[in-house]
N, C-alpha and C positions, 0 to 999 in steps of 0.2 A: 925546627929542621924538618925539611919535606920527608916525606913516607919514603920517596927514594934515596936520599941520602943515607938517612938512617938505616934502612934495610939493607944499605952496601956494609954500612959498618957494624951494625950487628952480625950480617953475614945468615939473614933468616933463609936466604934464596927462597924458592918454592913453597917453602913448609910455610913459608911467614905468612902466607896470602891464600893458602889452602882452607878449607870450608871446614874441617874437620880437624887440625891439628892433634895428635896422640888419644883421642878421642876416643873411647871404649864406647863402642853401640851395642845396641840389641841385633839381634839375625831380623831383617826384614824380612822376612817369609815370602821373598816376592818367588812366584813362578811362572812361566810361560805358559798359556792356554795350548792347545794340543796341536793345535794349527799354525802356532807361530814359530817365530827365529828362536833357535834352543837357547842361543843367548840375549837373556833377556836386556842385558847392561843396553842400552842405547849410546853407547861411545861412539865415536869416529867412523868406526868400522862397519855401521850399522848402514844401510841402506833408508835413508830417511822419505824417499821418495815413494809417492802413493803410487801404487797397484792398485788398478782399477779392479783387479780379480778378487782382492782383499775385502773381506769384510770391514766397512767403514764406519758403521755403527757400532755405539759403545753397548746400546739395549739391542736387543733380539726383536728384529724386526723393523729397523731404521733405516732408513734407504740413508745411506751415506754418501752416493755416488757426486752428490752436489758439489760442483766446488766453489759454492759460495762461502765467501771468506778465503779463500785459497791466497786470492789476490791481495797483496800487501797493501795495495795501494788504499787510499784514504776514502771513506765514503762520502759526502758531503752532505750527505742528508741526516749524517747521525752526529748529535749535539754530545758531545761526551761531558758538556761542563756543565749540566744542571745536578741539584743538589738532589739527595734520595729520596724516594717517594714519590718523583713527576712527573716521570715518565722513565720508558726504558728503548731497547732497541729495536724491538720487536723481532727480533734473527729468528732463524731457522736453518735446519740443513745439518748442522752442527760442522763439522770438520769431517773429511774422509782419512781413516787411520792408515799409516803403515803396517801396524800390528797392533796387537791388543795382548794384555799379560793383565796378571792380578799380582796385589801386595797384601799384604797382612797388614790389618794396621788399629787402634784400640775401639775402632767402628767395625769391628768384622775384616772379612776377605774382600778388598774391594777390584773392580775392574779398571785397568788407566788403557787410555790411547795413545800410543805414537803416532803425534802427528807433524807437518812441515808449514811453514808459511813462510815465505819469502826464502831467505837464509837461515831461519831459527829452528831448529826441531825443538817441539815439546812434548812431555808426559801431561797429561791432563785424568782430571778425575771429575765426574759429574756428582750433584748432589743427590743424597737422596731425592726419589722423586713423592710429588705429593707431600714433601715437610711445610711446604706455606707456600701460600697460594700467589701469585703471580711472579713477575720477573725474580730472578736472582743474583746475587750478588758475585763481582768477579774476583778471586786474589792470583797475583803472580809472583813469582818468586825466581828471584837472579842468585846463581849461585857465585860464590867464592872464587879464585885462581884455581885452575886444577880441575874444575868442577866435580869433584870428589861425591857433592852430594845427589850432584844429576845421575852420571854415568859411572860410578863405582860400584863394588860390589853389595853394598851397603847403602842405597841411596837414599838418606833419610830424607830427602826433600819432597819424597811420595808418602811413606809410611808415619813420617811423624805431622804433617801438616796434610794431608791428606782425609784422614780419618776426624780433623776438627771441621775444615770446608761440607766434608758430607753430611755432617747432621749440624750446618748452619746454613743452609741454602746458598752454599756460595761452586761457585765453578772455579774449581782448581787448576792450574799451570804453574809447573814449573820449567823454566825456557833454559834451553842449550844458547852460549854464544854461538853465535853464527863464526867463530874461528876455534870453535870444541874448546876452549878454554877458560879466556877472558871478555868479561864484559867492556874493560874498561881500554883496553887495550882494541887499535887497530884491527880490523876484521882481516886483513891482508896476518899477519905476525901469528901464524900456526906453527911455530916452534916454540912449546911451552915449555921447554927443557931449564930455561934460564930465566932468571930476576928481569921481569920487564925496564928497560929504562922508561924516564920521563918523554921519550921521544915517541915513546908507542901509543901516547894516549891518542884516542879515539877523537882530535880536537875538530873533527868535523861533522862529527855527530850522526854516523853511519849507524853505530847499532841502537842508538836513541830511535834513528828512524826505522831501524825494523823493528823496534817495540810498539810504534806507532804501527804498522802496518797489524802486529801480531794484535793488538789491541783490537782494530776496526773488524779485523777477521772473524775475532771470539765476538765479537756485537753481531756479527752480521751471521755466526750461525746460533746465537742463541738469544734466549731474550732477556738482556743484561740491562739490570738498573744504571740508571741514567747518575746515578749517586757514585761517591766516592770509592775507587778501586781500591785493593788490600793489596799494597806493594810490599815486598820483603826481602833483604838484601842480605847477602854476607860477605863482609873483605870490599874485592873487588866490584861484587854485583852491587852493595850499597854506595861504592864510588859513583860508582857510572849513572844510576838513578839521581844521584845529591847534583854532581858537578856536571850533566852533559843531559839527562832526559826531563828534568826537572825543570831548568832554566830554559828549555826550546819548548817544552810543553805543558807545562803545567796548568796554564789555566785551561785547556783544554781538556784536562784527563785530573779532576782533583784528586785526591788520594793519602788514604792511611799510610804512612812508612813507618816498616819495622824495620829498623837497618841494626844487625849487628857487627858490631867491630869494624865500621866503615863509615867513611863519608868525607864529603871534600866541599869547597865553597864553589861555584861555577868557574869554568874553566876560564871562560871567555871575562869573567871577572864583572859580569852583570846579569841580571835575567833581559832573556829577547822578548819578555812581554811586562804587563805595567803590574808588580807585585803589591803598590801603594795601591789598587782597587780590591777593597776585600770581597767585592763580588767575582773577580776574577780569581783571587786565591781559594775562595769554595768554602770545602771542606777540609781543607788541606792539613792536616797536624803532622809531627815527626816524633818519631820517638827512638833515642839512641840509646843504645847499648854497647858497653866496654870495659872492660878493663881498665886500671889506675895504671899497669904497667905497658898497656898496648904500645907500639912503636909506632901505631899512626894517631897518638893520642892528640896531639899540638891539629893534627888538621882536623881531627872529628869535631873538637871544641872550636875550633875556629869556621867549623859549616855550622854549628850548631848558634855561633852568634850572628854570624849572619843572616843565617833565618831567623832567627829571634829577633834581630833588628828590623827586618822586614814584617814584624809582627804575626808571623805564622805561630800557631801553638808549637811549642819545643818543650818534651819531654826528655827526661835523661833516667839512666840507669846507670851505676856506675860499681865494679865489679872488683872490691878490692883485692889485691894482689892476684890479677888477672891478667897474662899476657896476652899477646893478638890472639882473638876466639878459641881464650881456653876457659871456655865453659862454654852450657848447652844453646849457641847462638842460636840453632835451629830450630831448638822447641821455645825459645824467645819469641820467636818471629810470631806463632799460632798465638802464642800466651800475649803478645801486643793487641793482634786482630781481636782477641776474643774481648776484652779488656772494652778495647773501643767500639764495639759493636753491642756490648750489651743494652737491653734494653732497660 
C-alpha cells in the first residue's frame, strides 16, 4: 500500500511526515547577532533576499559582495562526478548572507549564514579554518514535511549536524524547500496545512533542478571536493532525494545518502542515466534508517530493493517498534556521515 493511501487510513495528517514528531530536544541555544533580525527562525516570513548592505561574509573581513554562486544555473566547467581526492571546484567568494546568527553545538557556539539561491533559502556553517589542507567536503540536508528542523524554534538540523561538520572539514548546508514546507511536492503547493495528495508530487523535477542550482552555487563559492556529496534527508526530504534528484542527476553528483524514515523508487519508473555503468555510480551509497512500524515501510523497502538491484551499496538500520521518524532521525544522519567518512 502506498504512503498516501496508508497515510489517509491512519489519519496521520501533517505529523506523519513532520521532521520530529513528539521528539523532545534540547535547547538549540540559537541567538541572533546584534545587527541581525531579532527573529532568528528563518521561516517563510523572513526576507531571504540579499541586502547589499548586510555583511555577507561569515568570517570577519570576507568580501561577500560577490554574486558568484547566486546564479542557480550550472557551471559547465565543473565536473562534479569525480571521485574524492582527484580534484575540486576551486570556488571562492562564498555566498552573500541576508543575515547571520549563532547556534550552540557540541563544537561550541558557531556562526551560521542565511542565504538565498534561486527559490531555495539555506542556512550554512563553514568548517573550522585550517582543520585540513586543501578542499572541503559538502554536506546538504533536506528536511521533512513542515520543515520543523529548519524553521522551528528548535532547528535541530543546525545544532545537530553543524557541530559534526565543523570539525570534519565539511561545509554544511540545511536547505528549505522552495514551497517552504515539503521537498517532494510541487513548489506551487504552498498550503501546507493538510496532507499532500499523490497528485502533488513534483514529477517534473523542479525541486531537483533547484538542488542542482544550489550545489553549483556552493561549488562556485567555496573550494569543494569533487568527491561524493554527503546528502541527508528526513521523511519527505529522503523521498525527494531517492525518487527525483538521484534518478535525474546521480551520475553528476555521486553521494553518501543518509536517509531517515523515507525513500521511494524513481517516480518515473527508471533512471535518466545508465546506472549499470559502475563509473557513473561512482562512490554513491545508501544508508536507510526507519522503524518497523513506519507507515512508509513498504515504499522504503521497495526503494532499497530497487537501488540494490542496480548494484548500489545499500545499508539499512531498522528500529524495532518505531513508528514514522520516532527515533533520533536527525542525529542518525550525522552518525552515518561520520561512519561513511571515517579514515
